[in-house]
LUMVEX-363167 format. One line per field, with one value per residue (C-alpha): residue number from 1; x, y, z negated. Coordinates in Angstrom, 3 decimals. Example, Ala and Ser with C-alpha at 12.3 -4.5 7.8 and 13.67 -1.06 7.14 Angstrom:
n	1:2
X	12.300:13.670
Y	-4.500:-1.060
Z	-7.800:-7.140
//
This chain:
n	1:2:3:4:5:6:7:8:9:10:11:12:13:14:15:16:17:18:19:20:21:22:23:24:25:26:27:28:29:30:31:32:33:34:35:36:37:38:39:40:41:42:43:44:45:46:47:48:49:50:51:52:53:54:55:56:57:58:59:60:61:62:63:64:65:66:67:68:69:70:71:72:73:74:75:76:77:78:79:80:81:82:83:84:85:86:87:88:89:90:91:92:93:94:95:96:97:98:99:100:101:102:103:104:105:106:107:108:109:110:111:112:113:114:115:116:117:118:119:120:121:122:123:124:125:126:127:128:129:130:131:132:133:134:135:136:137:138:139:140:141:142:143:144:145:146:147:148:149:150:151:152:153:154:155:156:157:158:159:160:161:162:163:164:165:166:167:168:169:170:171:172:173:174:175:176:177:178:179:180:181:182:183:184:185:186:187:188:189:190:191:192:193:194:195:196:197:198:199:200:201:202:203:204:205:206:207:208:209:210:211:212:213:214:215:216:217:218:219:220:221:222:223:224:225:226:227:228:229:230:231:232:233:234:235:236:237:238:239:240:241:242:243:244:245:246:247:248:249:250:251:252:253:254:255:256:257:258:259:260:261:262:263:264:265:266:267:268:269:270:271:272:273:274:275:276:277:278:279:280:281:282:283:284:285:286:287:288:289:290:291:292:293:294:295:296:297:298:299:300:301:302:303:304:305:306:307:308:309:310:311:312:313:314:315:316:317:318:319:320:321:322:323:324:325:326:327:328:329:330:331:332:333:334:335:336:337:338:339:340:341:342:343:344:345:346:347:348:349:350:351:352:353:354:355:356:357:358:359:360:361:362:363:364:365:366:367:368:369:370:371:372:373:374:375:376:377:378:379:380:381:382:383:384:385:386:387:388:389:390:391:392:393:394:395:396:397
X	16.683:14.315:13.318:13.872:10.143:8.796:5.965:4.901:1.408:0.330:-3.146:-2.783:-5.972:-4.614:-4.997:-2.884:0.849:2.398:0.676:0.785:4.463:5.281:3.460:5.031:8.569:7.950:6.393:9.575:11.345:8.932:6.037:2.655:0.707:-3.084:-4.300:-7.880:-9.794:-13.330:-15.416:-15.954:-13.740:-10.358:-7.561:-7.628:-4.145:-5.832:-6.887:-3.300:-0.951:-3.418:-2.628:-5.000:-6.421:-7.215:-4.541:-2.875:0.906:1.020:-0.900:1.260:4.355:3.044:1.012:3.416:3.930:0.466:-2.696:-5.527:-8.939:-12.163:-13.848:-16.417:-15.543:-18.631:-20.772:-20.930:-20.484:-17.353:-15.948:-16.757:-14.665:-11.782:-12.058:-11.962:-8.798:-6.948:-6.122:-4.420:-2.170:0.908:0.599:-2.234:-1.481:-4.194:-4.578:-8.206:-8.894:-8.922:-12.657:-13.451:-11.614:-13.274:-16.727:-16.285:-14.911:-11.793:-9.289:-6.323:-8.173:-10.969:-8.621:-6.076:-8.367:-8.667:-4.873:-2.741:0.404:-0.880:1.342:-0.758:0.742:-1.685:-0.567:-2.733:-2.315:-1.718:-1.531:-3.900:-3.445:-3.313:-5.792:-5.361:-5.868:-9.084:-7.851:-7.607:-4.369:-2.178:1.550:1.679:-0.226:2.230:5.276:3.960:2.952:6.340:8.283:9.858:7.930:8.772:12.507:12.246:12.447:14.331:15.185:13.007:10.275:7.343:7.636:7.896:6.869:8.734:6.923:6.935:5.010:8.027:5.954:4.358:7.718:9.380:6.374:6.364:10.017:9.638:6.464:8.213:11.069:8.594:6.893:10.255:11.097:7.717:8.183:11.626:10.082:7.372:10.007:11.739:8.700:5.765:3.834:2.263:1.867:0.364:2.559:1.108:2.718:1.620:2.363:4.315:6.527:9.242:9.696:10.206:12.754:14.672:14.951:18.017:19.765:16.963:15.249:18.597:19.874:16.648:16.426:20.023:20.828:17.439:18.303:15.378:16.247:15.122:14.748:18.087:17.157:19.489:22.286:23.367:23.190:26.201:28.596:30.101:30.345:27.316:24.682:23.375:25.342:24.679:27.087:27.822:25.139:22.381:22.327:22.850:25.710:25.478:28.703:28.711:32.174:31.725:35.334:38.442:40.336:37.567:37.731:41.473:41.036:38.355:40.612:43.364:40.841:39.637:43.200:42.887:45.113:45.484:41.910:43.152:45.150:42.639:41.398:37.839:37.897:40.498:37.977:34.327:33.131:34.732:33.519:29.920:30.331:31.716:29.568:28.599:32.193:33.244:30.294:31.397:34.587:32.707:29.985:32.485:34.528:31.601:30.308:33.487:32.405:29.324:27.907:29.065:32.533:32.859:31.713:34.157:36.987:36.095:35.964:39.451:40.543:39.033:36.112:32.617:30.113:27.134:24.640:20.953:19.297:15.874:14.143:15.480:19.032:18.415:17.157:20.261:22.816:25.403:25.729:21.954:21.992:24.963:23.414:19.996:18.265:15.442:13.805:11.160:8.288:5.830:2.181:-0.591:-3.278:-1.291:0.460:3.684:6.667:6.530:9.671:9.876:12.370:14.153:14.118:15.908:17.910:20.251:20.847:23.586:22.127:18.387:17.761:14.264:12.536:9.558:7.358:4.418:3.070:-0.079:-2.995:-6.385:-9.085:-10.185:-7.850:-7.049:-10.562:-10.783:-7.461:-8.011:-11.676:-11.790:-8.460:-7.436:-10.845:-12.457:-15.609:-17.812:-18.697:-22.259:-21.017:-18.857:-21.773:-23.906:-21.186:-20.781:-24.520:-24.488:-21.637:-19.370:-16.697
Y	-39.767:-37.820:-34.501:-31.464:-30.595:-34.131:-34.420:-30.769:-30.354:-27.060:-25.851:-23.520:-21.441:-18.775:-17.883:-16.583:-16.351:-15.131:-17.494:-20.543:-19.829:-19.716:-23.005:-24.527:-23.668:-25.483:-28.365:-28.661:-29.681:-32.335:-30.529:-32.018:-29.155:-29.333:-26.683:-25.519:-24.344:-23.243:-26.158:-26.007:-22.934:-23.480:-20.999:-18.174:-19.249:-22.270:-19.846:-18.656:-20.026:-22.639:-25.307:-25.950:-28.844:-26.485:-27.425:-24.519:-24.554:-21.803:-24.009:-27.015:-25.157:-22.936:-25.718:-28.597:-31.077:-30.257:-32.231:-30.250:-30.336:-28.414:-26.592:-23.794:-21.344:-19.288:-22.006:-22.827:-26.535:-25.723:-23.557:-26.297:-28.715:-26.239:-26.054:-29.842:-29.859:-27.288:-29.668:-31.957:-29.185:-27.287:-24.234:-22.368:-19.876:-17.498:-14.220:-13.298:-9.817:-9.462:-8.694:-11.705:-14.059:-12.463:-12.632:-16.304:-16.949:-18.604:-15.941:-16.822:-16.097:-18.432:-21.251:-21.068:-22.804:-25.705:-25.981:-23.925:-24.952:-23.519:-21.191:-18.942:-16.852:-14.128:-12.471:-9.511:-6.451:-3.957:-6.091:-6.611:-3.177:0.426:2.611:0.667:-2.809:-3.470:-2.244:-4.917:-5.157:-7.152:-7.213:-4.102:-2.064:-3.273:-2.454:1.027:1.691:0.564:2.936:0.399:1.394:5.088:4.386:1.906:3.102:5.536:8.923:10.759:8.123:6.899:4.497:0.879:-2.516:-5.760:-8.303:-10.607:-9.768:-9.052:-8.322:-11.767:-13.455:-11.624:-12.083:-15.801:-16.142:-13.942:-15.822:-19.193:-17.686:-16.352:-19.735:-21.412:-18.853:-19.429:-23.203:-22.833:-20.774:-23.433:-26.146:-24.243:-22.978:-25.153:-22.064:-21.331:-17.771:-15.445:-13.997:-10.767:-9.818:-7.175:-7.802:-4.550:-5.012:-7.254:-4.632:-1.918:-4.148:-4.653:-0.910:-1.030:2.377:4.324:5.337:5.928:8.249:10.237:10.322:11.412:13.397:14.437:12.854:11.291:8.318:8.953:6.701:5.953:3.476:0.495:2.439:1.897:5.465:5.035:3.071:3.702:2.085:0.003:-0.359:-2.509:-2.126:-3.486:-5.957:-6.310:-8.981:-6.904:-8.796:-6.947:-7.132:-6.214:-4.682:-3.805:-2.388:-2.168:-1.877:0.094:-3.097:-4.174:-0.830:-1.154:-4.618:-3.262:-0.413:-2.905:-5.201:-2.302:-1.446:1.903:1.696:5.470:5.771:4.576:7.766:10.036:12.531:12.078:8.350:7.923:6.781:5.790:9.226:10.835:8.055:8.631:12.373:11.741:8.733:9.844:10.334:6.966:5.163:6.363:4.338:1.333:1.309:1.649:-1.244:-3.607:-3.144:-4.745:-8.344:-10.526:-10.822:-14.341:-13.750:-10.427:-11.831:-14.717:-12.288:-10.091:-13.096:-14.078:-10.567:-10.907:-8.562:-9.467:-9.288:-11.224:-11.515:-10.682:-14.063:-14.978:-18.176:-19.750:-18.877:-20.213:-23.570:-23.955:-22.761:-25.361:-23.956:-24.043:-27.640:-28.673:-27.314:-28.706:-25.371:-26.517:-29.929:-31.904:-33.220:-35.810:-34.770:-37.354:-34.960:-33.741:-37.079:-35.226:-33.661:-30.043:-27.912:-25.966:-24.391:-26.790:-26.508:-23.544:-23.440:-26.367:-28.208:-30.810:-32.993:-32.491:-31.583:-30.750:-32.451:-32.145:-35.219:-34.007:-31.113:-29.336:-31.741:-31.585:-29.738:-31.795:-34.695:-35.288:-34.960:-38.687:-38.734:-35.603:-36.043:-39.822:-40.796:-37.683:-36.646:-40.091:-38.980:-41.792:-42.092:-41.023:-37.902:-36.981:-37.464:-35.175:-32.516:-32.652:-32.293:-29.272:-27.751:-27.686:-29.741
Z	-1.660:-3.930:-2.413:-4.623:-4.930:-4.884:-7.425:-7.049:-5.598:-4.035:-3.095:-0.104:-0.217:2.134:5.787:8.656:8.032:4.756:2.312:4.602:5.346:1.617:1.063:4.159:3.093:-0.193:1.700:3.758:0.536:-0.616:-2.271:-1.405:0.131:0.461:2.875:2.327:5.413:6.233:7.601:11.347:11.695:10.084:9.565:12.147:13.314:14.926:17.663:18.273:20.964:22.143:24.687:27.644:25.599:22.710:20.160:18.351:18.519:15.888:13.468:14.312:13.079:10.263:8.664:9.198:6.355:4.923:4.196:5.789:4.129:4.692:1.824:1.948:-0.813:0.040:-1.574:-5.268:-4.579:-2.588:-5.368:-7.863:-5.793:-5.890:-9.673:-9.811:-7.705:-9.829:-12.729:-10.203:-8.862:-9.986:-7.737:-6.047:-3.266:-2.100:-0.234:-0.873:-2.180:-5.980:-6.164:-3.956:-6.298:-9.333:-7.745:-6.926:-10.435:-9.070:-10.121:-12.301:-15.547:-14.421:-13.399:-16.217:-18.777:-16.316:-16.000:-18.428:-16.510:-13.214:-11.214:-8.982:-6.193:-5.202:-1.973:-1.021:1.167:-1.673:-4.820:-7.718:-9.302:-8.115:-6.229:-2.950:-4.431:-2.489:0.873:3.576:5.481:7.797:8.550:10.707:8.131:5.474:7.616:8.380:4.774:3.423:5.694:8.041:11.160:10.717:10.977:13.861:17.475:19.648:18.149:20.664:20.862:18.777:15.838:16.951:15.610:16.064:18.235:15.190:11.965:9.786:6.679:6.910:7.354:4.472:2.161:2.961:1.973:-1.119:-2.016:-1.927:-3.962:-6.530:-6.886:-7.505:-10.215:-11.859:-11.706:-13.293:-16.088:-16.530:-16.738:-19.533:-21.433:-20.416:-19.336:-15.988:-14.770:-12.191:-9.431:-8.018:-4.698:-2.213:1.443:1.761:-1.311:0.198:2.936:0.307:-1.447:1.804:2.501:0.219:0.449:2.160:-1.121:-2.854:-0.123:-0.191:-3.995:-4.552:-1.429:-0.078:3.281:5.161:7.367:10.942:13.943:15.556:18.276:18.177:16.533:12.971:11.641:9.368:11.600:15.038:17.439:16.523:19.221:22.062:25.280:28.793:30.388:34.093:34.603:33.003:29.716:26.456:23.980:20.312:19.020:15.286:14.556:10.798:9.529:10.404:11.232:13.594:15.389:15.814:17.318:19.664:20.791:21.678:23.401:25.555:26.497:24.712:21.603:21.681:20.364:16.959:16.471:18.198:15.521:16.798:16.011:13.272:10.662:10.530:9.425:12.467:14.759:13.634:14.211:17.710:18.558:22.064:23.179:21.748:23.298:26.733:26.363:25.016:27.697:30.536:29.177:28.514:32.064:33.462:32.661:32.395:28.874:27.965:29.389:27.563:24.214:24.559:25.304:22.320:20.010:21.137:20.200:16.740:17.474:16.253:19.123:20.392:23.184:22.883:23.382:24.678:23.586:26.792:25.724:22.221:23.445:25.633:23.092:22.060:18.528:17.959:19.205:17.088:13.885:14.836:14.277:16.536:16.245:18.116:16.001:17.273:17.048:17.109:18.296:21.290:21.844:22.542:20.801:19.652:19.548:16.289:13.862:11.549:7.772:6.190:3.925:4.483:1.188:0.973:-1.790:-1.309:2.335:3.471:6.362:8.675:8.525:10.605:12.596:11.405:11.089:12.750:10.796:7.801:8.590:4.906:3.475:2.795:0.923:-1.167:-2.021:-2.025:-3.573:-5.506:-6.881:-6.704:-4.885:-3.607:0.098:-0.744:-2.522:0.447:2.842:0.679:0.542:4.315:4.785:2.468:4.470:1.412:3.188
//
């Protein structure tokens, strides 16, 4: 079966998470991804989540399905090799600062004459334009700048971050989406193009109604803890066994089912709770009923009971719970991938999205540093063994 992106070659000249994730998602669906790393050092993620033997589990997942090569972009001979690779590629993904790319003469305007069809995704902290374009930044800076951190946390507490870099994850997904749109345009017009994406911009896009509510009503979203500020009941609640239940009662019908499930049908006609507006206004009083009820059973038992009553609810799962969950197993959301370096299987997320006709697949975990130098430089560029020895001695590869 032909994979949907088979025949597309991507140069991943990015580090850490957002750019490599974008390239990796495309690699999951058949694109050939060549990951460029600094000789002797590699991507900084190679130092994350290391095993006692020194292998990076973070790298094994984020850079799966990629050919890893070494290339020193700080040297002119290294940059020349990159220029020689560009005509062989459809997409280049990078996250260097705009002035760095311009100074090295490997920015889009420098590379386009070498490959007019090239699609270049430039992910940077603040984008290529604007007064902040040269500021460095990482996910937490992006999340704070975009307004997400300010509205996350308890009402009487400080702003909070997620334990996962959400800006990196969202920029990776949006980046892959942007590349696909640019490739579709190229297919129709024959033209490549530059995609300029700031790390914070997907977060701004996902704020949805927050700007609209402020712009039209002058209302500033504040931290609400785990509550949904516009729906009640909608919070995390403890169960009898100490685990947590999420209960988002987002419709009138769902509230009526919950009232019957709690054995309190009279709440439906109670003026304090008769519609969502009143329930939000009287949230504390309603939550007293909900908390008391949810404490009568263990979490799994309670969620099962609520489902039987037609009420949407769920447990808050740890990674241990996820690995043991029958639904996760049935849909194969986690897979084991054999890794030659570690000589063992690595548990990792499966491919998303799930396509019926052209499903993606994971062929390999992230390679050792420079594992594909011989293929890329020898077979793709046609360098002789002597040339490769010279480049290694110069530190270019």
